[in-house]
C-alpha positions as CSV (number, residue, x, y, z in Angstrom):
1,X,76.3,34.9,-36.1
2,X,74.4,34.5,-33.0
3,X,71.4,36.2,-31.3
4,X,70.7,34.8,-27.9
5,X,70.3,31.0,-28.3
6,X,69.8,31.2,-32.1
7,X,72.8,30.6,-34.3
8,X,72.7,31.6,-38.0
9,X,75.0,30.7,-40.9
10,X,74.8,33.9,-43.0
11,X,77.8,33.0,-45.2
12,X,75.6,32.9,-48.3
13,X,74.8,36.6,-47.9
14,X,76.9,39.2,-49.8
15,X,77.2,41.1,-46.6
16,X,75.7,40.9,-43.1
17,X,75.8,43.5,-40.3
18,X,74.6,43.2,-36.7
19,X,72.9,46.6,-36.3
20,X,71.9,46.5,-32.7
21,X,75.3,45.2,-31.5
22,X,75.8,45.6,-27.8
23,X,78.0,48.6,-27.0
24,X,77.4,50.2,-30.4
25,X,76.6,53.9,-30.2
26,X,73.2,54.6,-31.7
27,X,71.8,57.9,-32.8
28,X,69.7,59.4,-30.0
29,X,66.2,57.9,-29.9
30,X,66.8,55.3,-32.6
31,X,66.2,51.6,-32.4
32,X,67.7,49.1,-34.9
33,X,66.8,45.7,-36.1
34,X,69.1,42.8,-35.1
35,X,70.7,42.1,-38.6
36,X,70.8,43.5,-42.1
37,X,71.6,41.0,-44.8
38,X,72.6,42.0,-48.3
39,X,71.7,39.7,-51.1
40,X,72.2,40.1,-54.8
41,X,68.7,41.6,-55.4
42,X,67.5,42.7,-51.9
43,X,68.2,43.7,-48.4
44,X,66.7,41.8,-45.5
45,X,66.2,43.6,-42.2
46,X,65.9,40.8,-39.6
47,X,64.4,41.3,-36.1
48,X,64.5,38.3,-33.7
49,X,62.3,37.8,-30.7
50,X,63.0,34.6,-28.8
51,X,60.5,34.0,-26.0
52,X,61.6,30.3,-26.1
53,X,65.0,31.0,-24.7
54,X,65.8,29.2,-21.5
55,X,65.3,31.0,-18.2
56,X,68.4,32.2,-16.4
57,X,68.7,30.0,-13.3
58,X,67.3,26.6,-12.8
59,X,64.9,27.3,-10.0
60,X,61.1,27.0,-10.2
61,X,60.7,30.8,-9.7
62,X,62.7,31.5,-12.9
63,X,60.7,28.9,-14.8
64,X,57.4,30.4,-13.7
65,X,58.5,33.9,-14.7
66,X,59.6,32.8,-18.1
67,X,56.3,30.9,-18.7
68,X,54.5,34.1,-17.8
69,X,56.5,36.0,-20.3
70,X,55.8,33.4,-23.0
71,X,52.0,33.7,-22.3
72,X,52.2,37.5,-22.4
73,X,54.1,37.2,-25.7
74,X,51.2,35.3,-27.3
75,X,48.8,37.9,-26.0
76,X,50.9,40.6,-27.6
77,X,50.7,38.9,-31.0
78,X,46.9,39.6,-30.9
79,X,47.3,43.3,-30.3
80,X,48.9,46.2,-32.2
81,X,50.9,47.9,-29.5
82,X,54.1,45.9,-30.1
83,X,53.8,46.6,-33.8
84,X,53.4,50.3,-33.3
85,X,55.8,50.9,-30.4
86,X,58.7,48.5,-31.2
87,X,58.7,46.7,-34.6
88,X,57.7,49.6,-36.9
89,X,60.0,52.1,-35.2
90,X,62.9,49.6,-35.5
91,X,62.2,49.1,-39.2
92,X,61.9,52.8,-39.9
93,X,65.0,53.7,-37.9
94,X,67.0,51.0,-39.5
95,X,65.9,52.1,-42.9
96,X,66.7,55.7,-42.0
97,X,70.2,54.6,-41.0
98,X,70.7,52.6,-44.3
99,X,69.4,55.5,-46.3
100,X,71.7,58.1,-44.6
101,X,74.6,55.7,-45.2
102,X,73.6,55.4,-48.8
103,X,73.0,51.6,-48.4
104,X,69.3,51.5,-49.3
105,X,70.0,50.8,-53.0
106,X,68.0,47.5,-53.2
107,X,64.4,46.6,-52.2
108,X,64.1,45.9,-48.5
109,X,62.2,43.0,-46.9
110,X,61.4,43.1,-43.2
111,X,61.6,39.7,-41.4
112,X,60.4,39.0,-37.8
113,X,61.7,35.7,-36.6
114,X,60.0,34.3,-33.5
115,X,61.8,31.6,-31.5
116,X,58.8,29.4,-30.9
117,X,60.4,26.1,-29.8
118,X,59.0,26.4,-26.2
119,X,55.8,28.3,-27.0
120,X,52.4,26.7,-27.2
121,X,51.8,25.9,-30.8
122,X,51.3,29.1,-32.7
123,X,48.2,29.3,-34.8
124,X,49.3,29.9,-38.4
125,X,46.3,32.2,-38.9
126,X,47.5,34.3,-35.9
127,X,50.9,34.7,-37.6
128,X,49.3,35.6,-41.0
129,X,47.1,38.2,-39.3
130,X,50.0,39.6,-37.4
131,X,52.1,39.8,-40.6
132,X,49.3,41.6,-42.4
133,X,48.9,44.2,-39.6
134,X,52.7,44.7,-39.4
135,X,53.0,45.2,-43.1
136,X,50.1,47.7,-43.1
137,X,51.7,49.7,-40.3
138,X,55.1,49.7,-42.1
139,X,53.3,51.2,-45.2
140,X,51.2,53.7,-43.3
141,X,51.8,55.2,-39.8
142,X,49.8,58.4,-40.2
143,X,46.6,59.4,-42.0
144,X,48.3,58.9,-45.4
145,X,50.5,56.0,-46.6
146,X,54.2,56.7,-47.0
147,X,54.9,58.0,-50.5
148,X,58.1,56.0,-50.5
149,X,57.4,52.5,-49.6
150,X,60.7,51.6,-47.9
151,X,59.7,48.0,-47.2
152,X,58.4,46.0,-50.2
153,X,57.2,43.0,-48.1
154,X,57.5,41.4,-44.7
155,X,57.5,37.9,-43.2
156,X,56.7,36.7,-39.8
157,X,58.5,33.4,-39.3
158,X,59.2,30.8,-36.7
159,X,62.1,28.4,-36.4
160,X,59.9,25.8,-38.1
161,X,59.2,27.7,-41.3
162,X,62.5,29.7,-41.5
163,X,64.3,27.0,-43.6
164,X,61.4,27.0,-46.1
165,X,61.8,30.7,-46.8
166,X,65.5,31.1,-46.2
167,X,67.1,27.7,-46.9
168,X,70.4,29.4,-47.6
169,X,70.7,30.6,-44.0
170,X,71.0,27.6,-41.6
171,X,69.4,28.2,-38.2
172,X,70.1,26.2,-35.0
173,X,69.3,26.6,-31.4
174,X,72.2,26.5,-29.0
175,X,71.1,25.4,-25.5
């Protein structure tokens, strides 16, 4: 399966579904993660952000614009807005969908994969801090933590460490 320039081999999964498939009718106001993978003992909700994708067009203006977007992406990793406004709602809405379809019968792990090939080297401490803030937000969005923890863990990965965590799912970049 493919998301942008990233190609995945999910044949080792029991089942895989592209939740935010283009043209798919979504419930009003909901946002979904890119993929849900079913394994023997867990579900993986996978969200992919690829600021390393190549600019559309070969001109200098396109290259400058994409570099600006990449720099802004790094800044966003240091803040909580993206977590609160995009990532957490996608996880919650995807879980709600799985729950209403009676498919939330296994523990769920939330994975954010960052296409980092063309980014400045990402500081591992930045990714760990981001993962901690993301997981905290997934567990508690209001004054009280969720009584039902719908996500048991989360990972923030790059193309480099993806194979260490998920060696069963090959990942290649298609240029």
